[in-house]
C-alpha positions in Angstrom: 107.3 83.3 67.8 110.2 83.2 70.5 108.8 82.9 73.6 109.6 85.0 75.8 112.3 84.7 79.0 111.2 84.8 82.4 112.9 87.4 84.8 115.3 85.7 87.6 115.8 87.3 90.7 118.4 86.3 93.0 117.5 87.5 96.2 113.8 86.1 95.7 115.6 82.5 94.8 117.5 82.8 98.2 114.4 83.9 99.8 112.3 81.1 98.7 115.5 78.7 99.5 115.5 79.8 103.1 111.5 79.5 103.7 111.6 76.4 102.1 114.6 74.8 105.1 112.3 76.6 107.5 109.3 75.2 106.5 110.9 72.1 106.6 112.1 72.5 109.7 108.5 73.6 110.8 106.9 70.3 109.2 109.6 68.0 110.8 108.8 69.8 114.6 104.7 68.8 113.6 105.9 65.6 112.5 107.1 65.4 116.1 104.7 65.6 117.7 103.2 62.6 120.1 99.7 63.1 120.2 97.7 62.2 116.6 94.8 65.0 117.6 97.0 67.7 118.0 99.6 66.9 115.1 96.7 66.3 112.6 95.8 70.2 113.8 98.6 71.7 113.7 99.4 70.1 110.1 95.7 71.3 109.1 96.3 75.0 110.6 100.7 74.7 108.6 98.2 73.7 105.4 97.8 77.1 103.9 101.1 78.4 104.5 103.2 75.2 102.5 100.5 75.7 99.3 101.0 79.6 99.6 105.3 78.5 99.5 104.9 75.8 96.6 102.1 78.6 94.7 105.3 80.6 94.7 108.1 78.2 94.0 105.8 77.3 91.3 104.6 80.3 90.2 108.5 81.4 89.8 109.7 77.9 87.7 106.6 78.6 85.3 106.8 82.6 85.1 110.0 83.9 86.6 109.9 87.2 88.7 106.9 89.7 88.7 104.7 92.1 91.0 102.6 88.9 91.9 105.9 87.4 93.3 106.5 89.7 96.2 102.5 90.2 96.8 102.6 86.0 97.1 105.6 86.7 99.3 104.3 89.0 101.2 100.9 86.8 102.1 103.4 83.9 103.4 105.5 85.8 105.5 101.9 87.5 107.3 100.4 83.7 107.6 104.0 82.1 108.5 104.1 84.9 111.5 100.0 84.3 112.1 101.3 80.6 112.6 104.1 81.0 114.4 101.9 83.5 117.3 98.5 81.2 117.7 101.2 78.0 117.5 104.4 77.1 119.9 106.3 75.0 117.8 
């Protein structure tokens, strides 16, 4: 039985790429925090955002673009917005 091709989306790939660059920038800023306790607090609070983006990338690489991709990206954006509101970085 032939393997089903995964659906690709250039727009979604671009969104993932931009999000990855933003994640790297925020992680660099978190790692630049001098105080260990504050840096750890920021890193723990930021972990769900990073994990969500990792899941989006993994899902896109394995399954491709689907209805869940849009929902997961929306969840990522809301987690990122929440993080940015609660923590000044």
